[in-house]
KOLVO-396177 format. One record per residue: chain; x, y, z of N, C-alpha, C, O in turn. Coordinates in steps of 0.02 Angstrom, whole numbers, plus 50000, padded with zeros to 5 digits. Layout:
residues N
A / X / Y / Z / X / Y / Z / X / Y / Z / X / Y / Z
...
This chain:
residues 85
A / 53286 / 52873 / 56198 / 53324 / 52934 / 56185 / 53384 / 52920 / 56140 / 53398 / 52958 / 56094
A / 53418 / 52865 / 56152 / 53477 / 52848 / 56113 / 53459 / 52834 / 56039 / 53497 / 52851 / 55994
A / 53401 / 52805 / 56027 / 53380 / 52790 / 55959 / 53371 / 52854 / 55919 / 53387 / 52855 / 55859
A / 53345 / 52907 / 55950 / 53335 / 52971 / 55915 / 53402 / 53003 / 55897 / 53408 / 53034 / 55845
A / 53451 / 52996 / 55941 / 53518 / 53022 / 55925 / 53548 / 52985 / 55866 / 53578 / 53016 / 55822
A / 53539 / 52920 / 55864 / 53566 / 52880 / 55809 / 53530 / 52897 / 55744 / 53562 / 52904 / 55691
A / 53464 / 52905 / 55747 / 53426 / 52922 / 55687 / 53445 / 52993 / 55662 / 53450 / 53004 / 55602
A / 53455 / 53040 / 55707 / 53475 / 53107 / 55688 / 53544 / 53105 / 55656 / 53556 / 53140 / 55606
A / 53590 / 53066 / 55683 / 53657 / 53060 / 55655 / 53654 / 53031 / 55584 / 53687 / 53056 / 55539
A / 53614 / 52978 / 55575 / 53607 / 52947 / 55509 / 53576 / 52997 / 55460 / 53596 / 53000 / 55402
A / 53527 / 53035 / 55482 / 53494 / 53084 / 55439 / 53543 / 53139 / 55417 / 53544 / 53158 / 55359
A / 53584 / 53163 / 55463 / 53633 / 53214 / 55447 / 53685 / 53186 / 55398 / 53702 / 53219 / 55349
A / 53709 / 53126 / 55411 / 53759 / 53096 / 55366 / 53728 / 53084 / 55297 / 53762 / 53095 / 55246
A / 53667 / 53061 / 55294 / 53633 / 53050 / 55230 / 53624 / 53115 / 55192 / 53633 / 53117 / 55131
A / 53607 / 53169 / 55227 / 53598 / 53234 / 55194 / 53665 / 53258 / 55166 / 53667 / 53283 / 55109
A / 53718 / 53252 / 55204 / 53784 / 53272 / 55179 / 53803 / 53232 / 55118 / 53829 / 53259 / 55070
A / 53791 / 53167 / 55119 / 53807 / 53124 / 55062 / 53768 / 53144 / 55000 / 53796 / 53147 / 54946
A / 53703 / 53158 / 55007 / 53662 / 53178 / 54950 / 53687 / 53244 / 54922 / 53691 / 53252 / 54861
A / 53704 / 53292 / 54964 / 53729 / 53356 / 54941 / 53795 / 53347 / 54903 / 53804 / 53376 / 54849
A / 53840 / 53307 / 54929 / 53904 / 53297 / 54895 / 53896 / 53260 / 54829 / 53931 / 53275 / 54781
A / 53851 / 53212 / 54826 / 53841 / 53175 / 54764 / 53807 / 53217 / 54710 / 53815 / 53203 / 54651
A / 53771 / 53269 / 54730 / 53738 / 53313 / 54682 / 53779 / 53375 / 54665 / 53753 / 53420 / 54632
A / 53840 / 53379 / 54688 / 53883 / 53437 / 54674 / 53898 / 53440 / 54600 / 53904 / 53388 / 54567
A / 53903 / 53500 / 54572 / 53918 / 53507 / 54501 / 53990 / 53484 / 54486 / 54032 / 53485 / 54531
A / 54004 / 53466 / 54424 / 54072 / 53445 / 54406 / 54120 / 53505 / 54409 / 54099 / 53563 / 54404
A / 54183 / 53490 / 54417 / 54234 / 53543 / 54420 / 54242 / 53574 / 54351 / 54250 / 53538 / 54301
A / 54239 / 53640 / 54347 / 54245 / 53675 / 54283 / 54304 / 53722 / 54279 / 54317 / 53752 / 54227
A / 54341 / 53729 / 54334 / 54398 / 53774 / 54334 / 54454 / 53746 / 54291 / 54472 / 53687 / 54299
A / 54481 / 53786 / 54245 / 54535 / 53761 / 54203 / 54596 / 53741 / 54244 / 54613 / 53773 / 54294
A / 54629 / 53687 / 54223 / 54689 / 53664 / 54257 / 54750 / 53698 / 54226 / 54748 / 53719 / 54168
A / 54804 / 53703 / 54265 / 54865 / 53732 / 54238 / 54900 / 53681 / 54194 / 54898 / 53621 / 54208
A / 54932 / 53704 / 54141 / 54966 / 53657 / 54096 / 55025 / 53623 / 54131 / 55053 / 53649 / 54180
A / 55042 / 53565 / 54106 / 55099 / 53528 / 54133 / 55159 / 53543 / 54088 / 55174 / 53505 / 54042
A / 55192 / 53599 / 54101 / 55251 / 53618 / 54062 / 55303 / 53648 / 54109 / 55293 / 53652 / 54169
A / 55359 / 53670 / 54080 / 55415 / 53695 / 54121 / 55398 / 53762 / 54156 / 55428 / 53778 / 54207
A / 55351 / 53799 / 54130 / 55333 / 53863 / 54160 / 55291 / 53853 / 54223 / 55297 / 53889 / 54272
A / 55247 / 53803 / 54221 / 55200 / 53791 / 54275 / 55220 / 53732 / 54319 / 55178 / 53699 / 54349
A / 55285 / 53719 / 54325 / 55309 / 53662 / 54364 / 55291 / 53669 / 54437 / 55265 / 53621 / 54467
A / 55303 / 53727 / 54467 / 55288 / 53737 / 54538 / 55226 / 53780 / 54544 / 55230 / 53841 / 54537
A / 55168 / 53750 / 54557 / 55106 / 53790 / 54560 / 55105 / 53839 / 54618 / 55065 / 53886 / 54617
A / 55147 / 53831 / 54667 / 55147 / 53877 / 54725 / 55184 / 53942 / 54710 / 55185 / 53987 / 54752
A / 55213 / 53948 / 54651 / 55244 / 54011 / 54631 / 55193 / 54056 / 54598 / 55203 / 54081 / 54542
A / 55137 / 54066 / 54632 / 55081 / 54104 / 54604 / 55098 / 54178 / 54596 / 55062 / 54213 / 54561
A / 55151 / 54201 / 54627 / 55169 / 54272 / 54619 / 55190 / 54287 / 54547 / 55190 / 54346 / 54527
A / 55208 / 54236 / 54509 / 55229 / 54246 / 54439 / 55170 / 54249 / 54391 / 55177 / 54272 / 54335
A / 55111 / 54226 / 54412 / 55053 / 54222 / 54368 / 55034 / 54289 / 54337 / 55023 / 54291 / 54276
A / 55030 / 54344 / 54375 / 55009 / 54408 / 54344 / 55055 / 54431 / 54288 / 55032 / 54465 / 54242
A / 55119 / 54414 / 54290 / 55165 / 54438 / 54238 / 55145 / 54412 / 54169 / 55160 / 54444 / 54119
A / 55113 / 54355 / 54165 / 55092 / 54327 / 54101 / 55017 / 54333 / 54088 / 54995 / 54341 / 54031
A / 54977 / 54329 / 54141 / 54905 / 54322 / 54132 / 54865 / 54386 / 54141 / 54804 / 54385 / 54129
A / 54895 / 54440 / 54161 / 54859 / 54504 / 54163 / 54858 / 54534 / 54094 / 54898 / 54514 / 54051
A / 54813 / 54582 / 54080 / 54811 / 54612 / 54013 / 54880 / 54637 / 53990 / 54916 / 54670 / 54027
A / 54896 / 54619 / 53929 / 54961 / 54638 / 53901 / 55013 / 54583 / 53906 / 55068 / 54589 / 53879
A / 54996 / 54528 / 53940 / 55043 / 54472 / 53947 / 55038 / 54425 / 53887 / 54997 / 54435 / 53843
A / 55081 / 54375 / 53887 / 55084 / 54327 / 53831 / 55030 / 54273 / 53835 / 55011 / 54246 / 53783
A / 55006 / 54258 / 53894 / 54960 / 54202 / 53904 / 54888 / 54227 / 53905 / 54875 / 54287 / 53907
A / 54840 / 54180 / 53904 / 54770 / 54200 / 53909 / 54758 / 54243 / 53971 / 54785 / 54229 / 54025
A / 54717 / 54294 / 53964 / 54705 / 54340 / 54019 / 54658 / 54310 / 54070 / 54616 / 54268 / 54054
A / 54666 / 54331 / 54133 / 54621 / 54309 / 54186 / 54551 / 54337 / 54173 / 54543 / 54387 / 54138
A / 54501 / 54306 / 54203 / 54432 / 54330 / 54195 / 54424 / 54397 / 54230 / 54460 / 54413 / 54277
A / 54376 / 54436 / 54206 / 54365 / 54503 / 54233 / 54346 / 54501 / 54307 / 54362 / 54547 / 54344
A / 54313 / 54448 / 54330 / 54293 / 54445 / 54400 / 54352 / 54430 / 54446 / 54344 / 54430 / 54507
A / 54411 / 54417 / 54418 / 54471 / 54407 / 54458 / 54508 / 54473 / 54471 / 54554 / 54476 / 54511
A / 54487 / 54527 / 54438 / 54522 / 54591 / 54441 / 54480 / 54644 / 54477 / 54419 / 54642 / 54477
A / 54515 / 54691 / 54509 / 54480 / 54747 / 54540 / 54475 / 54805 / 54489 / 54493 / 54797 / 54431
A / 54451 / 54862 / 54511 / 54442 / 54919 / 54466 / 54507 / 54944 / 54436 / 54507 / 54971 / 54380
A / 54562 / 54936 / 54473 / 54627 / 54959 / 54448 / 54660 / 54909 / 54401 / 54711 / 54925 / 54371
A / 54632 / 54850 / 54393 / 54660 / 54800 / 54349 / 54708 / 54752 / 54383 / 54740 / 54711 / 54350
A / 54713 / 54756 / 54450 / 54755 / 54709 / 54487 / 54712 / 54650 / 54511 / 54651 / 54655 / 54514
A / 54746 / 54596 / 54527 / 54709 / 54537 / 54552 / 54675 / 54553 / 54618 / 54704 / 54585 / 54662
A / 54613 / 54530 / 54625 / 54576 / 54536 / 54688 / 54612 / 54494 / 54740 / 54639 / 54440 / 54724
A / 54613 / 54517 / 54802 / 54651 / 54485 / 54854 / 54637 / 54410 / 54860 / 54684 / 54371 / 54866
A / 54574 / 54390 / 54858 / 54559 / 54319 / 54867 / 54567 / 54279 / 54802 / 54548 / 54220 / 54801
A / 54594 / 54308 / 54750 / 54610 / 54272 / 54688 / 54686 / 54272 / 54675 / 54707 / 54256 / 54620
A / 54726 / 54288 / 54725 / 54798 / 54293 / 54713 / 54835 / 54227 / 54721 / 54892 / 54221 / 54699
A / 54803 / 54178 / 54751 / 54835 / 54112 / 54756 / 54802 / 54066 / 54704 / 54756 / 54028 / 54720
A / 54826 / 54071 / 54643 / 54795 / 54037 / 54586 / 54791 / 53962 / 54596 / 54742 / 53931 / 54574
A / 54841 / 53932 / 54628 / 54843 / 53859 / 54635 / 54787 / 53832 / 54680 / 54776 / 53771 / 54681
A / 54752 / 53876 / 54717 / 54698 / 53852 / 54760 / 54640 / 53826 / 54717 / 54606 / 53778 / 54736
A / 54627 / 53857 / 54659 / 54572 / 53836 / 54616 / 54598 / 53800 / 54553 / 54568 / 53752 / 54530
A / 54654 / 53825 / 54526 / 54680 / 53798 / 54463 / 54732 / 53744 / 54479 / 54792 / 53758 / 54487
A / 54709 / 53683 / 54484 / 54753 / 53626 / 54500 / 54794 / 53607 / 54439 / 54772 / 53618 / 54383
A / 54853 / 53577 / 54449 / 54894 / 53556 / 54392 / 54863 / 53495 / 54357 / 54830 / 53454 / 54388
A / 54875 / 53490 / 54292 / 54853 / 53432 / 54255 / 54894 / 53372 / 54277 / 54952 / 53378 / 54298
A / 54863 / 53314 / 54273 / 54899 / 53253 / 54295 / 54923 / 53213 / 54237 / 54954 / 53160 / 54246
């Protein structure tokens, strides 16, 4: 009985390892390393520049709702857009 538990554990760990090794590369753009983007947790400032009509590149259409505001689960930009190192 114990051998089957060990084999099942090894199989699960092996499956997780294979899935993680086959994950696609990260494609999300990183935030620039400049004085504007020093504190990535100040995501409340992002819409002022990145929504249509701002100075910076606009956010993708799938980040916006019908009214043109950021979708709720896209409001914390630093969760996906990590700072450059």
